VOGU-3710 file (C-alpha; in Angstrom, 3 decimals, decimal comma):
1> mnqntfllll> 75,381/0,983/89,898  78,248/1,202/87,427  81,659/2,645/88,137  81,013/6,001/86,421  77,879/6,583/88,473  79,805/5,858/91,666  82,567/8,315/90,763  79,965/10,987/89,953  78,277/10,558/93,331  81,603/10,599/95,103
11> glailpagct> 82,592/13,830/93,356  79,294/15,469/94,278  79,743/14,425/97,869  83,147/16,054/98,032  81,695/19,413/96,989  80,621/21,684/99,879  76,999/21,051/100,659  74,324/22,225/103,021  74,188/25,357/105,163  75,154/26,183/108,701
21> lapkyarpka> 72,402/26,394/111,330  74,281/28,859/113,549  72,386/32,076/114,346  73,461/35,131/112,386  76,031/36,996/114,437  75,372/40,596/115,436  77,720/42,541/117,692  75,960/43,537/120,932  75,576/47,215/121,631  78,271/48,590/123,928
31> pvpaawpaga> 76,730/49,122/127,399  78,757/52,283/128,098  78,319/55,977/127,233  79,553/57,086/123,834  81,685/59,859/125,353  84,162/59,880/128,213  83,062/61,232/131,624  82,994/64,973/132,197  83,351/66,974/135,378  85,833/68,790/137,572
41> ayqaiqpaan> 88,254/65,847/137,602  88,460/65,776/133,796  88,834/69,454/132,955  92,616/69,397/132,626  92,899/66,568/130,084  92,661/68,446/126,803  95,824/67,544/124,841  96,933/69,251/121,663  94,912/68,583/118,534  97,753/66,602/116,904
51> tpgapqlrwr> 98,346/64,334/119,933  98,234/60,692/118,724  96,001/58,030/120,208  97,421/55,088/122,127  96,766/52,363/119,474  98,622/54,427/116,859  101,680/55,000/119,100  104,214/52,176/119,360  105,626/51,530/122,783  109,080/52,723/121,685
61> efftdeklqq> 107,498/56,019/120,692  105,542/56,314/123,938  108,355/55,332/126,320  111,060/57,782/125,276  113,584/56,854/127,994  116,322/54,830/126,266  117,167/52,682/129,295  113,508/51,847/129,850  113,220/50,890/126,174  116,049/48,385/126,583
71> viataltnnr> 114,447/46,943/129,713  111,084/46,484/127,947  112,755/44,911/124,916  114,489/42,411/127,210  111,173/41,498/128,825  109,488/40,959/125,459  112,271/38,526/124,549  112,627/36,585/127,801  109,351/36,781/129,711  107,955/33,298/130,289
81> dlrvaalnve> 104,303/34,316/130,519  104,522/35,892/127,076  106,155/32,725/125,748  103,304/30,639/127,116  100,790/33,000/125,468  102,571/32,610/122,115  102,654/28,820/122,465  98,940/28,815/123,286  98,350/30,612/119,989  100,323/27,958/118,110
91> msraeygiqr> 98,408/25,170/119,846  95,073/26,830/119,100  96,081/27,265/115,460  96,874/23,548/115,212  93,543/22,632/116,814  91,754/24,812/114,286  93,613/23,026/111,496  92,440/19,668/112,865  88,824/20,818/113,042  88,964/22,424/109,596
101> agvfpmvnat> 90,264/19,202/108,065  87,081/17,438/109,167  85,165/19,157/106,368  87,104/17,186/103,770  87,251/13,398/103,347  90,282/11,500/104,535  91,585/9,449/101,602  93,530/6,316/102,419  95,442/3,914/100,201  95,441/0,306/101,376
111> gtvskqrmpa> 97,160/-2,775/100,095  96,252/-6,296/101,212  97,900/-9,639/100,616  96,381/-12,727/102,192  97,005/-16,466/101,815  95,007/-19,243/103,375  95,449/-23,022/103,349  92,249/-25,024/103,800  91,621/-28,827/103,754  89,802/-30,009/100,648
121> sffgqsgpai> 87,124/-31,563/102,888  85,978/-28,024/103,803  84,743/-27,713/100,258  83,256/-31,236/100,063  86,159/-32,493/98,018  88,908/-35,028/98,464  92,571/-34,668/97,762  95,364/-32,336/98,887  94,749/-29,116/100,825  93,840/-26,016/98,846
131> tmeqdsvnlg> 95,877/-22,783/99,155  93,981/-19,576/98,371  95,585/-16,179/97,749  93,918/-12,781/97,523  95,701/-9,528/96,654  94,132/-6,066/96,433  95,048/-2,369/96,233  92,351/0,209/97,077  91,955/3,960/97,338  88,982/5,199/99,349
141> vaeweidffg> 87,386/7,100/102,200  86,052/5,678/105,447  83,027/6,994/107,346  83,271/10,510/105,988  80,393/12,641/107,242  78,806/14,716/104,482  78,075/18,036/106,155  74,580/18,724/104,797  73,466/20,609/107,919  76,693/22,435/108,760
151> rirslkdqal> 77,594/20,616/111,974  81,253/20,192/111,078  81,491/23,684/109,623  79,996/25,138/112,800  82,645/23,315/114,808  85,256/24,643/112,388  83,965/28,206/112,874  84,041/27,674/116,625  87,659/26,520/116,474  88,579/29,514/114,307
161> aqylateqgr> 86,995/31,930/116,795  88,814/30,199/119,646  92,087/30,578/117,765  91,471/34,277/117,123  90,571/34,747/120,782  93,870/33,165/121,773  95,709/35,525/119,437  93,977/38,486/121,078  94,981/37,020/124,423  98,604/37,120/123,304
171> rgaqillvss> 98,241/40,760/122,304  96,712/41,546/125,666  99,539/39,704/127,428  102,107/41,823/125,604  100,341/45,079/126,466  100,096/44,000/130,100  103,769/43,043/130,131  104,897/46,365/128,667  102,867/48,381/131,178  103,901/46,128/134,080
181> vanayltlaa> 107,589/46,519/133,257  107,209/50,292/132,967  105,358/50,532/136,282  107,918/48,283/138,018  110,716/50,427/136,599  109,090/53,655/137,792  108,294/52,173/141,207  111,936/51,150/141,602  113,024/54,679/140,682  110,614/56,210/143,215
191> dreslalaqt> 111,662/53,862/146,022  115,332/54,500/145,316  114,664/58,239/145,472  112,764/57,788/148,745  115,685/55,751/150,099  118,125/58,499/149,144  115,835/61,063/150,815  115,683/58,950/153,984  119,492/58,647/154,014  119,906/62,412/153,557
201> tlaaqqgtfn> 117,370/63,042/156,313  119,189/60,636/158,636  122,490/62,408/158,040  120,900/65,792/158,838  119,101/64,484/161,903  122,224/62,726/163,125  124,070/66,037/162,871  121,299/67,761/164,809  121,369/65,058/167,449  125,145/65,408/167,859
211> miqrrhdlgl> 124,815/69,157/168,255  122,075/68,825/170,883  124,110/66,173/172,694  127,056/68,548/172,916  124,809/71,324/174,171  123,342/68,940/176,698  126,832/68,056/177,900  127,447/71,775/178,432  124,158/72,166/180,274  122,572/74,208/177,498
221> aadldvqraq> 119,952/71,619/176,406  117,430/69,602/178,346  117,264/65,800/178,475  113,919/65,984/176,711  115,530/67,659/173,687  118,097/64,881/173,469  115,392/62,198/173,557  113,298/63,996/170,944  116,300/64,255/168,631  116,967/60,558/169,184
231> tqvdgarrdi> 113,429/59,670/168,064  114,038/61,456/164,760  117,271/59,564/164,187  115,675/56,205/164,994  112,675/56,939/162,771  114,964/57,747/159,847  116,986/54,568/160,417  113,752/52,559/160,371  112,662/54,192/157,120  116,026/53,452/155,505
241> asfqqlvaqd> 115,679/49,770/156,310  112,099/49,781/155,020  113,045/51,447/151,724  116,015/49,118/151,296  113,568/46,243/151,559  111,223/47,827/149,019  114,068/48,490/146,572  115,192/44,857/146,801  111,625/43,645/146,233  111,217/46,048/143,311
251> enalnlllgs> 114,358/44,652/141,698  113,114/41,089/142,223  109,759/41,943/140,621  111,472/43,595/137,669  113,811/40,619/137,200  110,819/38,264/137,135  109,130/40,345/134,448  112,348/40,494/132,427  112,955/36,760/132,721  116,598/37,493/133,598
261> papagllpak> 118,515/39,784/135,985  118,334/43,408/134,913  121,732/44,974/134,112  122,678/47,410/136,865  123,489/50,083/134,297  119,885/50,143/133,066  118,267/50,582/136,499  117,138/54,104/137,439  118,784/55,963/140,322  115,846/58,274/140,975
271> ldgvvppaei> 112,529/59,333/139,510  113,864/62,630/138,189  116,288/60,719/135,995  113,529/58,953/134,005  112,392/60,669/130,808  108,576/61,068/131,025  106,410/59,165/128,496  104,922/60,957/125,509  101,514/62,621/125,669  98,569/60,687/124,239
281> saglssevll> 94,921/61,432/123,553  91,935/59,333/124,581  89,903/60,761/121,699  86,312/61,919/121,916  84,500/58,586/121,645  84,633/55,451/123,764  84,415/53,322/120,591  88,200/53,019/120,773  87,586/50,420/123,492  86,232/48,003/120,880
291> lrpdvlqaed> 89,808/47,657/119,592  91,250/46,588/122,944  92,608/43,013/122,824  90,582/41,857/125,824  87,371/43,206/124,282  88,193/41,604/120,924  88,998/38,369/122,739  85,613/38,432/124,480  83,927/39,054/121,115  85,752/36,124/119,504
301> llkaanadig> 84,624/33,882/122,358  81,085/35,138/121,744  81,409/34,159/118,079  82,652/30,725/119,153  79,600/30,274/121,388  77,399/31,415/118,517  78,906/28,765/116,232  78,452/26,137/118,945  74,690/26,727/118,753  74,832/25,808/115,061
311> aaradffpri> 76,578/22,529/115,879  74,008/21,771/118,604  71,114/22,472/116,222  72,624/20,214/113,566  72,498/17,309/116,007  68,702/17,273/115,600  69,073/16,391/111,895  70,255/13,196/110,191  73,936/12,483/109,791  74,974/11,094/106,434
321> sltaaigtgs> 78,305/9,346/106,126  80,019/7,562/103,262  82,516/4,746/103,093  83,766/4,040/99,566  86,755/2,546/97,813  88,005/1,925/94,317  90,926/-0,316/93,403  92,053/-3,551/91,920  92,080/-7,147/93,127  93,359/-10,505/92,005
331> gdlsglfkag> 93,804/-14,079/93,143  97,547/-13,782/92,606  99,988/-10,903/92,796  100,990/-11,054/89,135  97,442/-10,415/87,959  96,776/-7,483/90,271  96,873/-4,805/87,588  95,621/-6,782/84,590  92,508/-5,848/82,651  89,285/-6,768/84,368
341> sgtwsyapqi> 90,757/-6,701/87,875  89,080/-3,398/88,906  86,956/-3,319/92,058  84,790/-0,743/93,775  82,527/-0,515/96,775  80,433/2,101/98,499  78,406/2,081/101,691  76,429/5,265/102,424  74,865/5,461/105,870  72,221/7,741/107,353
351> vmpvfdartw> 71,573/8,037/111,080  68,279/9,671/111,984  67,924/10,820/115,595  64,629/9,630/117,057  64,945/10,295/120,761  68,010/11,454/122,680  67,386/13,737/125,667  71,056/14,747/125,643  70,562/16,536/122,337  67,989/18,908/123,803
361> sahkaakvqq> 70,110/19,531/126,873  73,178/20,192/124,721  71,220/22,697/122,633  70,006/24,500/125,749  73,531/24,512/127,203  74,888/26,036/123,975  72,289/28,821/124,093  73,044/29,550/127,755  76,766/29,590/126,995  76,107/32,121/124,258
371> qiavtqyeka> 74,229/34,331/126,710  77,120/34,021/129,155  79,523/35,064/126,396  77,361/38,124/125,626  77,429/39,117/129,298  81,189/38,636/129,501  81,661/40,732/126,368  79,579/43,535/127,839  81,461/43,262/131,140  84,793/43,511/129,296
381> iqsafrevad> 83,670/46,784/127,699  82,422/48,159/131,019  85,683/47,239/132,757  87,682/48,853/129,955  85,589/52,022/130,183  86,144/52,184/133,942  89,936/51,722/133,539  90,168/54,566/131,036  87,861/56,809/133,083  89,930/56,223/136,228
391> alairgtvdq> 93,146/56,964/134,363  91,632/60,154/132,938  90,494/61,226/136,416  94,018/60,795/137,774  95,498/62,546/134,786  93,084/65,450/135,164  93,941/66,082/138,826  97,454/64,821/139,489  99,189/67,917/138,085  97,306/70,098/140,547
401> qvqaqqslvq> 98,241/67,734/143,376  101,929/67,801/142,387  101,942/71,593/142,163  100,244/71,938/145,523  102,631/69,440/147,111  105,666/71,252/145,701  104,389/74,506/147,219  103,800/72,677/150,504  107,362/71,316/150,523  108,744/74,805/149,980
411> avaetyrlsn> 106,593/76,245/152,768  107,489/73,474/155,225  111,184/73,783/154,333  111,042/77,481/155,160  109,195/76,696/158,394  111,922/74,258/159,341  114,638/76,798/158,594  112,966/79,462/160,710  112,234/77,042/163,567  115,833/75,885/163,603
421> srydmgidsy> 117,060/79,469/163,611  114,755/80,407/166,506  115,934/77,376/168,470  119,591/78,263/167,889  118,892/81,769/169,241  117,068/80,347/172,252  113,756/81,945/171,286  111,813/78,717/170,727  111,890/75,132/172,036  113,196/72,130/170,144
431> lsvldaqrsl> 109,634/70,844/169,855  108,986/73,332/167,035  112,088/72,126/165,203  110,977/68,515/165,670  107,506/69,167/164,241  108,981/71,055/161,278  111,433/68,225/160,557  108,673/65,622/160,584  106,430/67,727/158,369  109,207/68,410/155,857
441> yaaqqalvtl> 110,231/64,752/155,598  106,623/63,603/155,174  105,944/66,298/152,565  109,025/65,318/150,565  108,050/61,636/150,591  104,494/62,533/149,552  105,879/64,555/146,634  107,820/61,522/145,402  104,633/59,431/145,645  102,617/61,976/143,648
451> rlaklssqvr> 105,242/62,264/140,935  105,193/58,478/140,651  101,387/58,556/140,431  101,590/61,068/137,596  103,945/58,947/135,509  102,066/55,738/136,334  98,780/57,334/135,273  100,235/58,028/131,827  101,320/54,401/131,533  97,938/53,220/132,776
461> lysalgggwe> 96,051/55,351/130,268  98,281/54,147/127,431  97,641/50,520/128,381  93,918/51,020/129,014  93,467/52,487/125,534  95,104/49,441/123,942  98,593/50,853/123,438  101,704/48,726/123,735  101,026/46,084/121,083  103,758/45,708/118,505
471> k> 104,549/42,695/116,329
//
């Protein structure tokens, strides 16, 4: 073979060759209804026609409270989990680059200088020792696999899908972080409001206790009334300590999400002081779930498993590799680049699998892994559908619950006022006042909980629909 023929074969080898043996990818059908659930719990969730969907609404547009916006922005900058997710993307991108480079030959330049002194008797001669020198400069490739059957390209496609899945994981981590910070912020506001309510209740009950104690000292109140009033005071003191604990834990949770202590000026004093999020629409079709990062991540992992089947199938076919070099050589350094010093070599190799039980097992494992990936993709869609449906159910009923609870608070407050008035006039016992106090306090705390549930449901729906991602 002359030098021109060798260069021609080497050039042809460098060109992309062969075809991938991976199965043709087809997205599985979504195993959920095309429309959202309907029923009594969903009747009150018809937003205005121009209400935007969650993916189209940036988190700064959804969370309209300025202090909450600053808190979320701090978390996106400092949160360690989000940093790890971003670094995982960079690592996955580098791994894809490594795998992609395997498609192309690795060209190396080598230079060799060797000298050797041998006795003349080694060559059947007599006389002084002989010194031999060999110098060479070569440019070539070593054991480059020519991808006739797409094994390397299937591995490259697998690495690309893994990288894209990691990127979707980062998007999902950001959405989760945004919603987690918002929920922690709202929970802190609700617990602070409950603490303030418990402190106000304690002050009122302490005043009532002092009044009953004075009446008892004058012989106008029974010992039982004093003890009942004391139970109310002690119960309120217990609740204050409990809510102080919850507020401290809420602040700790928020600081962890932010990655740094939250400035006191940005923390909410009560739930009423937080501007509610904007209204969003879930749309008419559940196809919006296919754009959620976790669903896209599951689909990318399915594509990676699909490509892995192609690599496993290619293992049943021969592997062709090439080692070749072209350069110059000489017996002394000065003649290295003179005319007639050119050298070349090539060593193609083909490995034909005859029997290897591991190949069949690897192929079966790849097919099973692909089936697992399909199941996980379907499960991701089902879980996403359930999250949105639950959020819609809360959204469709929580307004009625809040309205009913507000009416209940007003009614119980009036009951307490009347019971207290009747007790002051000596018409009724203190037991009626005690029951009214307990009912009013419980109703007020329940109202705070329901208002928190309403705001949290909006955040949950926004997150479940894939809102909160922003580059």
